[in-house]
TORNU-38001 format. One line per field, with one value per residue (C-alpha): z, x, y. Coordinates in steps of 0.2 Angstrom, whole numbers, m for minus. Layout:
z <- c(Z,...)
x <- c(X,...)
y <- c(Y,...)
//
This chain:
z <- c(722,708,697,701,698,682,676,682,672,656,657,660,644,634,640,636,617,609,597,586,584,586,599,603,584,570,561,544,537,519,515,503,500,481,470,452,441,423,412,412,428,446,461,479,489,508,524,543,554,572,582,600,609,613,596,603,587,581,564,559,561,554,535,525,507,495,483,471,465,473,464,471,487,489,489,475,481,469,470,463,451,432,428,439,437,439,442,461,477,494,511,529,544,561,574,589,603,615,630,623,604,592,576,559,541,524,507,489,474,456,441,422,426,414,413,418,435,440,454,473,483,500,513,521,538,544,563,574,583,578,565,566,548,545,529,528,522,512,503,492,474,461,444,430,416,400,396,384,370,371,356,355,341,349,332,325,308,306,309,305,319,335,353,360,379,387,400,413,425,438,447,442,449,442,436,427,410,395,378,361,346,328,317,329,329,345,341,358,376,388,394,378,360,346,329,311,308,291,282,289,305,321,338,355,372,385,402,400,407,406,394,395,380,376,362,346,340,321,308,300,288,272,279,272,268,269,265,274,267,253,235,227,236,233,235,252,261,276,272,283,277,289,289,299,300,310,319,337,344,336,320,317,300,287,274,255,242,224,231,241,260,270,286,295,313,314,318,317,303,293,291,277,285,268,254,239,221,224,238,226,221,225,244,253,270,276,293,303,319,326,316,299,288,274,263,259,242,234,235,222,231,218,222,212,209,198,182,184,173,155,143,125,109,90,74,64,74,69,58,49,30,24,18,28,41,60,75,93,107,125,139,158,173,180,189,182,165,159,145,135,128,116,116,108,118,120,113,123,110,111,96,99,111,113,116,98,88,70,58,40,30,41,37,44,53,63,70,88,106,109,126,132,148,156,167,176,190,203,195,180,175,160,150,146,129,113,99,81,69,51,36,17,3,m16,m24,m34,m50,m47,m44,m61,m71,m64,m67,m85,m89,m82,m93,m109,m105,m102,m118,m128,m119,m124,m142,m143,m136,m149,m163,m158,m157,m174,m181,m172,m181,m198,m195,m191,m207,m217,m221,m221,m215,m212,m226,m223,m233,m238,m256,m251,m244,m253,m257,m243,m230,m235,m233,m216,m211,m216,m207,m191,m192,m194,m179,m169,m174,m170,m153,m149,m155,m144,m129,m131,m133,m117,m108,m115,m111,m92,m84,m73,m63,m61,m64,m79,m83,m64,m54,m44,m30,m23,m8,m7,11,19,36,41,58,62,78,86,79,63,45,35,16,11,m7,m19,m38,m47,m64,m72,m88,m103,m106,m92,m105,m93,m92,m78,m73,m72,m61,m43,m30,m11,5,20,37,43,35,24,6,1,11,15,24,14,25,17,24,41,56,64,50,46,40,42,26,8,m6,m24,m40,m54,m73,m80,m93,m103,m111,m121,m112,m95,m88,m73,m60,m43,m28,m12,5,16,35,46,65,68,83,91,86,68,70,57,41,26,9,m8,m16,m35,m43,m62,m76,m78,m70,m53,m57,m39,m33,m16,m14,m1,11,13,22,41,50,68,77,92,105,109,126,140,145,162,168,183,178,195,207,222,218,214,211,197,181,162,152,134,121,112,98,90,73,65,62,45,45,61,72,86,103,116,135,147,166,175,159,156,142,150,136,119,113,113,131,146,163,178,197,201,215,222,212,196,179,162,144,127,109,92,87,73,78,90,97,114,124,138,155,166,185,202,211,214,222,230,239,248,248,254,246,253,263,280,293,289,298,303,290,275,260,259,246,249,233,230,217,210,197,190,174,172,183,201,211,228,245,258,277,292,308,300,298,280,274,264,252,233,228,217,218,228,243,247,264,259,277,287,305,321,321,303,310,309,299,281,268,253,248,229,220,202,195,197,216,229,239,253,253,266,280,280,296,293,307,308,318,327,340,358,363,379,393,409,425,443,460,473,487,483,494,504,506,523,524,523,515,498,482,465,449,434,416,402,384,369,355,341,342,361,369,380,395,403,420,423,437,433,429,429,413,420,418,434,428,412,412,414,434,444,463,476,491,504,500,508,507,495,483,482,467,450,440,422,410,392,380,364,350,332,326,339,357,369,387,400,411,428,443,460,475,492,506,525,538,552,566,560,559,576,584,575,581,599,598,592,606,619,613,612,630,637,628,635,653,652,646,659,673,667,666,684,690,681,688,706,705,698,711,725,719,718,736,742,735,744,761,759,764,757,759,755,769,774,781,779,796,791)
x <- c(904,912,897,897,915,915,900,910,925,915,907,924,930,916,918,936,934,935,921,934,952,965,958,976,982,981,964,960,943,939,923,917,927,922,922,916,920,919,935,942,933,939,938,942,947,947,950,950,963,966,981,987,994,1010,1016,1020,1015,1025,1021,1040,1043,1027,1025,1009,1008,995,1001,994,1011,1026,1043,1058,1048,1046,1030,1028,1021,1008,1015,1031,1023,1026,1008,1001,1012,1003,986,987,987,986,983,980,972,979,976,965,968,955,958,970,967,972,962,965,959,968,962,968,963,965,960,959,955,961,955,972,969,957,966,965,972,980,987,1004,1009,1027,1029,1044,1042,1054,1045,1031,1025,1006,996,978,970,960,960,948,944,943,934,936,924,917,900,893,880,869,858,841,829,811,803,808,799,810,828,834,823,834,833,850,854,868,874,887,894,893,877,875,861,844,842,859,856,863,865,866,878,875,889,896,880,870,853,844,844,839,845,837,837,826,833,833,850,857,873,888,880,890,883,889,882,889,885,879,890,906,919,915,909,906,916,907,898,896,895,911,921,927,936,954,960,978,987,1003,1015,1012,1019,1020,1013,1019,1009,1012,1016,1007,996,985,971,966,952,951,938,936,920,913,907,919,913,910,917,911,923,918,928,922,906,902,902,915,911,926,928,920,931,947,961,960,976,979,993,997,990,983,980,961,963,967,953,945,942,934,926,910,910,894,889,872,874,877,888,901,911,929,937,941,959,965,975,986,994,1009,1014,1025,1018,1007,1010,1009,996,1003,992,996,987,983,982,986,1000,1010,1014,1031,1031,1016,1015,1012,1010,1013,1005,1009,998,1000,991,1004,1005,1014,1010,1022,1035,1038,1053,1052,1064,1065,1069,1088,1092,1098,1096,1081,1069,1058,1054,1035,1019,1017,1031,1027,1037,1033,1040,1041,1052,1054,1070,1060,1048,1050,1045,1044,1040,1039,1045,1034,1044,1041,1050,1043,1048,1047,1038,1040,1026,1024,1030,1021,1025,1025,1025,1030,1025,1031,1018,1019,1019,1004,1015,1018,1000,995,1009,1004,986,989,1000,986,973,984,988,970,965,978,972,955,960,970,955,944,956,958,939,937,950,941,925,933,939,922,916,928,941,959,972,970,975,991,987,971,974,974,957,941,929,918,932,938,920,918,935,929,913,922,933,918,909,925,926,908,909,924,915,900,911,920,904,898,913,912,893,896,893,906,893,876,861,867,849,843,841,856,857,873,874,887,891,884,887,883,886,880,878,861,853,864,859,864,863,860,863,863,866,855,854,841,838,831,816,807,803,807,795,797,779,779,796,793,806,803,814,809,814,798,787,794,799,780,773,786,781,787,797,789,773,780,774,791,799,787,795,812,815,816,820,825,831,842,840,842,855,854,870,870,857,857,850,858,851,855,843,847,838,840,836,838,837,843,836,843,827,832,845,840,843,837,832,826,810,807,790,790,777,781,770,778,791,795,813,821,839,846,855,852,862,864,862,869,864,874,878,894,900,911,923,932,948,959,978,984,978,984,973,955,950,961,952,955,940,938,925,921,910,906,907,923,920,927,942,950,935,938,930,925,922,909,910,894,888,904,916,932,944,947,953,948,954,952,960,951,950,932,923,906,892,902,895,904,899,908,903,910,914,902,888,874,876,882,885,874,880,890,889,889,873,861,843,845,829,822,803,793,778,765,769,761,757,764,756,766,765,762,773,784,796,810,816,831,829,845,848,865,874,882,869,875,877,869,871,857,859,848,852,868,874,877,865,870,856,857,866,857,840,824,822,805,800,788,781,788,792,793,812,812,807,821,829,834,844,854,871,874,891,897,914,910,905,894,879,868,850,838,834,816,809,799,787,780,764,758,744,749,759,753,753,763,754,762,755,763,765,766,760,744,735,729,712,712,729,732,737,742,741,751,750,762,763,774,763,765,756,757,743,729,724,708,706,693,689,685,667,663,660,661,677,686,699,706,725,741,739,724,725,713,716,706,705,693,690,676,688,700,700,707,710,716,720,716,729,722,727,721,728,721,717,726,721,734,734,725,733,726,724,721,715,716,705,714,705,713,730,728,724,738,750,743,745,763,767,760,769,785,783,779,794,806,799,801,819,823,816,826,842,840,837,852,864,858,860,877,882,876,885,901,899,896,912,922,915,918,901,894,875,865,861,843,843,852,861,868)
y <- c(634,625,628,647,649,640,652,667,662,659,676,685,676,682,700,700,698,716,722,731,727,740,751,757,757,769,769,777,779,784,792,786,770,770,786,787,802,807,808,826,831,836,824,825,810,812,802,804,796,793,787,784,799,791,795,812,820,834,842,843,825,818,815,811,805,798,783,770,762,754,755,745,742,760,770,782,799,805,823,816,803,809,802,815,830,846,837,833,842,835,843,837,847,849,835,837,825,819,807,794,797,810,814,822,823,822,827,823,834,827,837,833,815,802,784,778,787,772,764,761,776,775,786,783,791,792,798,802,785,770,760,772,770,766,763,767,751,746,763,772,765,778,773,785,783,791,796,783,783,768,764,754,751,752,750,733,736,752,748,766,774,773,779,785,786,796,784,784,771,785,789,807,818,814,832,832,842,832,839,830,832,826,827,840,851,853,845,843,840,826,809,801,807,799,800,792,786,790,785,795,801,802,806,811,818,829,836,854,867,856,852,833,825,806,798,799,784,781,768,759,770,761,746,742,724,719,703,698,695,707,705,688,673,655,639,632,648,655,670,681,692,707,719,735,749,765,762,765,754,742,733,715,709,696,690,688,678,682,689,674,675,664,656,662,668,686,701,691,690,674,664,651,640,632,642,633,639,637,650,663,676,693,696,710,712,719,729,732,739,746,762,756,745,747,736,737,738,721,714,702,688,679,662,658,640,629,621,606,590,597,589,586,584,584,588,579,563,545,539,553,551,556,574,580,594,590,602,597,608,609,616,617,625,637,654,664,657,644,645,629,620,605,590,573,558,554,571,586,599,610,607,622,636,640,631,624,615,612,600,606,592,576,562,544,550,563,550,545,551,570,579,597,605,619,631,647,657,644,628,616,600,588,581,562,556,559,546,551,537,541,530,531,532,533,550,557,556,538,534,543,534,517,521,527,511,500,508,506,488,485,493,482,467,470,474,457,448,456,451,433,432,439,426,412,418,418,400,394,401,390,404,400,411,430,441,450,466,475,470,452,454,450,464,458,458,475,482,473,481,499,496,491,506,518,510,513,531,533,526,537,552,547,544,561,570,562,568,585,586,584,601,609,619,613,624,634,637,642,658,663,676,682,694,707,702,686,694,712,720,737,748,751,767,767,766,750,744,726,722,707,703,690,682,671,662,672,661,671,684,698,712,725,723,704,701,707,706,708,707,697,690,682,669,655,653,651,665,678,694,709,721,736,730,724,734,732,741,754,770,763,752,756,743,746,736,742,740,722,718,702,694,677,667,675,691,701,713,721,724,734,736,752,751,766,768,750,741,726,717,719,706,693,684,694,686,692,683,685,681,680,678,659,646,642,655,660,660,664,669,657,657,676,690,689,706,708,724,727,741,749,740,746,732,734,726,728,728,732,718,727,742,736,754,757,751,751,753,748,754,738,733,716,725,729,748,755,767,773,778,790,785,797,794,800,800,804,812,823,821,816,808,800,783,765,763,775,772,778,777,770,779,775,782,783,779,777,776,778,784,785,803,809,796,800,782,780,764,760,767,755,759,751,745,759,760,743,738,723,718,704,695,696,712,716,704,686,672,656,642,654,656,671,677,689,698,710,724,732,745,741,738,725,716,714,698,700,691,689,694,691,701,706,688,682,668,653,655,653,669,682,674,678,667,658,652,638,637,652,649,661,659,666,682,695,710,705,715,711,717,720,720,721,727,745,745,738,744,737,738,745,733,725,718,702,700,682,682,666,661,659,644,634,647,644,648,652,657,668,663,645,630,630,646,652,658,677,679,687,677,682,671,675,669,671,664,666,675,687,699,699,689,696,685,680,670,657,645,626,623,642,651,669,678,680,693,700,703,694,694,689,694,688,700,690,671,659,641,644,652,637,625,624,640,642,657,659,668,675,686,690,673,661,655,643,638,634,619,619,628,621,632,624,635,631,639,650,641,624,632,640,623,615,628,626,607,609,622,610,595,605,612,594,587,601,598,579,581,594,583,568,579,585,567,561,575,572,553,555,568,557,542,552,558,540,534,549,544,525,521,505,509,523,536,537,554,571,568,551)
//
């Protein structure tokens, strides 16, 4: 009886657990529990509710409200919520009571949906019972979403060809009609729309028959770059560069400094926590999304700093002589540029203001240590000392006087020496004393004296003649050629005259038909090429010589050369060569006249660093044009102004040139990059391991610098140079373009897809289902390999040459033990072939499986039976023992009666 009672109690406990809680409570069911709707649409939310009949429902005392918010612990009725004013309406149907429950329905209508309406909506019931307030949990979730345009590029080799899809997070009906808009114009229907994307395009889609339209998607508009703080920036301060662009989807940004890409975090402002002078430069950002790309205008970022330690120099160097002039110079790196003040050591007074300090007549009192102080609005810095050592020297007058006296004294000494020698000679001849007068001399002495005097006078005349015979200019009897201008500069396309005067000795016996001049630039002095016979000057040169006039022993003449339609290749040194009737009488007029042919050039500067589009152009020439030439300016071929300088706001596509009024000469056009294109060599299919060169072609003047991008990420390749992959790899595959920039603008090239083809990598093979195969079951083998172009697959069985299957998958619908063994697949494309490893399939027969199953069932049954018997024996023995103890019997009864 105890066992039966316990069983009945356990069963009653199980039956007493409710299947659903709250049988006697309020129940609210929302249908559906999740609602998705498009922005701007109309939506209905509804629920059914039931409550116990003891509420004594009366419509006048029952209140129902929908809510999403709680304010000050109070529920906010949607019909009184300012965010929903005029857009919501709620209603509830009458209740019907059956048995012990009452039922009803409530509906909420929301129109002109906003994305902010996404929330969980619940119903709150207030009844006429004390504490009778009930909230319908968990509520209904409303998700408000837009239509969205998704883009994909199904043709990797043509990144401008896109497939657009009108997408919604809501499950709209499969037959919902979509319409497409391009730049605001209806261009097609359907969920998808294929198009070639061009610069400036924007796209949107809508559901036909509704006012709902997706947000437009478009490439970035021209980005703007800002710096904070603006204005003057001092070294060490914190500075932030920001870039913004109107784009949908949001653009990714790349920063450039002086046209070099910076490896800064993408799409984030960049902060210099402590800015340095070397951080200064011209910055711009490049914005890009799936629909295009655009670069910002450049912003000049100027870092100001105090002068660095000045360096001081002087000219001339070394010790200074009294009375000489010396110039001291000071320079310092500073921004803004430094002003300079000169001081002398131990003196407070200013010696000079300015970079240079010149002492024109230095004295020993002015020697000593000097230093300069460099200063600007940020700070100041002193240089090291510069020592000037002054020494005294004799004047030139003193030197001349001393030299003259020395010569006189030397002459007197020589004369005395000569006279003493003469006297000694007399004595050796037996003569007595020297006669004091001429009358006292013997006739022989007087004759000797006169001879000596004559010899002295002759020697003096010879010496004087020698002095006078030294020429002041060498070559009095040579040819001489003088060019009227040794350097001539002229504009390309102009007319120029070169002229020279020459003179030669009269012993040439000049005759017009025996003195022949020629002008030349090529060849040498021995074999010059006459310009009038030079093919490069045909029809453009003319030479002539004027009449010769002879005076004294010299003859004079002039020659001229006329060159028209000057070319830059005419820049050279021009010389005249004369050939006479004298043997070896050939003369070349060195060093010649140098002719420089140049173009007018447009130079650009940006005087307003904060506005890089505002430029000042200058019409410049290497030649100093005569008079006061008038310059005229052309913008996109139209005359727009006069003057050497022209100020303009540079816009994309502008070109500029200048000319001199009255000349047909015009400077070469200057313009931003145009017709930028990328090409690869070789083109077409590129195999792994081959050599490939990417080149960027740009039409720009001045020449543009360019940067390479791969998959819209800047590459740290050498700028403005073709790039060569010496052995191209599969990971080099991608979309490449270049971005060109000069002073007048910037432009990105078209994108080119570089497709690297390679043979299949080792295939991987799988089997489904895995494990041992039961005979008669179905098995599928799959093979996959990384290859370009995509691989084709063929299946084989080990030791069999016949093809089992062609294709990525091989299915055996009814496998037998004969079909077990090793299988492999072969992946192949136009580049090569690769085999997989073996895949082993083990097949077991169905009879074997059945016997195993029967054996397992038998063993399991026997085991359960044995365990049951043992459990019964154990329970009976335990009960018998317990009964014995209760009766106080010592022995075991042998019969039921006992």
